[in-house]
Backbone as JSON, one array per atom type, in Angstrom:
{
  "sequence": "MKGIDEDDAPLVALALSMDGDGIWSNDVHTREQNLVRVWTTDEILEELGSLEESS",
  "N": [[0.83, -1.2, -0.01], [2.13, 1.06, 0.33], [2.93, 4.09, -1.21], [0.65, 4.07, -2.71], [-2.16, 4.46, -1.49], [-2.09, 5.0, 1.66], [-4.14, 5.26, 3.51], [-5.97, 3.39, 2.82], [-5.04, 1.02, 3.74], [-6.01, -0.24, 6.21], [-8.52, -1.23, 5.37], [-7.83, -3.03, 3.31], [-6.26, -4.79, 4.85], [-8.21, -5.79, 6.58], [-9.84, -7.17, 4.74], [-8.01, -9.1, 3.91], [-7.87, -10.59, 6.18], [-10.2, -12.0, 6.3], [-12.4, -14.55, 4.97], [-13.34, -14.08, 1.96], [-14.69, -12.66, -1.1], [-13.42, -10.41, -1.93], [-13.43, -6.78, -1.88], [-15.7, -3.99, -1.81], [-15.48, -1.1, -3.56], [-15.25, 2.11, -4.98], [-13.05, 3.57, -5.14], [-10.33, 4.75, -6.79], [-7.64, 4.52, -6.0], [-7.66, 2.32, -4.25], [-8.09, 0.28, -6.04], [-5.66, 0.09, -7.25], [-3.94, -1.54, -5.8], [-2.88, -4.99, -5.47], [-3.57, -7.05, -3.79], [-6.06, -7.87, -2.84], [-9.2, -8.56, -4.39], [-11.03, -5.94, -5.91], [-14.17, -4.81, -6.11], [-16.2, -2.81, -8.18], [-19.08, -0.64, -7.99], [-20.51, -0.85, -10.41], [-19.56, -3.35, -11.35], [-20.56, -5.07, -9.38], [-23.31, -4.71, -9.71], [-23.56, -5.66, -12.31], [-22.82, -8.35, -11.91], [-24.88, -9.17, -10.14], [-27.01, -8.86, -11.86], [-26.47, -10.85, -13.75], [-26.77, -13.08, -12.16], [-29.45, -12.92, -11.57], [-30.58, -13.3, -14.1], [-29.92, -15.97, -14.58], [-31.52, -17.34, -12.89]],
  "CA": [[-0.02, 0.0, 0.0], [2.99, 2.26, 0.32], [3.0, 4.69, -2.5], [-0.68, 4.07, -3.35], [-2.96, 5.28, -0.53], [-1.93, 4.33, 2.94], [-5.4, 5.28, 4.25], [-6.74, 2.19, 2.44], [-4.4, -0.15, 4.31], [-6.88, -1.0, 7.14], [-9.58, -1.91, 4.56], [-7.18, -4.17, 2.68], [-5.88, -5.73, 5.93], [-9.46, -6.47, 7.03], [-10.22, -8.08, 3.67], [-7.1, -10.22, 3.92], [-8.1, -11.39, 7.41], [-11.49, -12.69, 6.19], [-12.62, -15.4, 3.85], [-14.36, -13.41, 1.12], [-14.39, -12.53, -2.54], [-12.89, -9.07, -2.21], [-14.05, -5.63, -1.21], [-16.5, -3.13, -2.7], [-14.99, 0.26, -3.48], [-15.07, 2.84, -6.25], [-11.84, 4.36, -4.96], [-9.29, 4.41, -7.79], [-6.42, 4.1, -5.31], [-7.81, 0.96, -3.72], [-7.96, -0.63, -7.18], [-4.28, 0.01, -7.69], [-3.28, -2.61, -5.09], [-3.21, -6.31, -6.08], [-3.66, -8.04, -2.71], [-7.45, -8.38, -2.75], [-10.03, -8.12, -5.47], [-11.85, -4.78, -5.61], [-15.37, -4.76, -6.96], [-16.85, -1.51, -8.26], [-20.55, -0.73, -7.98], [-20.94, -1.39, -11.73], [-19.24, -4.79, -11.41], [-21.49, -5.78, -8.53], [-24.63, -4.67, -10.39], [-23.45, -6.6, -13.44], [-22.83, -9.7, -11.36], [-26.22, -9.43, -9.65], [-27.89, -9.01, -13.02], [-26.27, -12.15, -14.36], [-27.36, -14.08, -11.28], [-30.91, -12.82, -11.73], [-30.92, -13.88, -15.42], [-29.73, -17.4, -14.56], [-32.52, -17.92, -12.0]],
  "C": [[0.86, 1.27, 0.01], [3.13, 2.77, -1.1], [1.69, 4.68, -3.26], [-1.55, 5.01, -2.53], [-2.94, 4.57, 0.77], [-3.17, 4.36, 3.77], [-6.23, 4.05, 3.94], [-6.2, 0.92, 3.09], [-5.31, -0.92, 5.32], [-7.97, -1.77, 6.41], [-8.98, -3.17, 3.91], [-6.78, -5.21, 3.7], [-7.11, -6.5, 6.43], [-9.87, -7.52, 6.0], [-9.32, -9.31, 3.64], [-7.32, -11.15, 5.1], [-9.35, -12.21, 7.34], [-11.54, -13.57, 4.95], [-13.73, -14.78, 3.0], [-13.89, -13.31, -0.3], [-13.94, -11.15, -2.88], [-13.65, -7.98, -1.44], [-14.79, -4.78, -2.29], [-16.0, -1.69, -2.49], [-14.93, 0.87, -4.87], [-13.86, 3.75, -6.16], [-10.75, 3.9, -5.9], [-8.01, 3.92, -7.11], [-6.51, 2.68, -4.79], [-7.66, -0.07, -4.83], [-6.53, -0.8, -7.63], [-3.47, -1.1, -6.96], [-3.69, -3.94, -5.71], [-3.29, -7.41, -5.02], [-5.05, -8.65, -2.6], [-8.2, -7.83, -3.98], [-10.86, -6.94, -5.03], [-12.96, -4.74, -6.62], [-15.86, -3.31, -6.96], [-18.36, -1.71, -8.17], [-21.03, -1.31, -9.28], [-20.7, -2.88, -11.83], [-20.22, -5.59, -10.55], [-22.88, -5.83, -9.18], [-24.66, -5.65, -11.58], [-23.55, -8.03, -12.96], [-24.23, -10.06, -10.84], [-27.18, -9.62, -10.79], [-27.73, -10.34, -13.7], [-26.8, -13.25, -13.47], [-28.86, -14.08, -11.42], [-31.33, -13.48, -13.03], [-30.82, -15.39, -15.39], [-30.76, -18.08, -13.63], [-33.77, -18.4, -12.7]]
}
């Protein structure tokens, strides 16, 4: 996180400590790290739409 946005470090650390599929953020700086997947609102809506279509 050094050199990206050190304010995002607690969010990334929390995500790393949990069993999940990433974090939800539209923050450009958070997306620059490669430790956890970062979902944007558009990506989540797209994913939810594809789940709804397959039901």
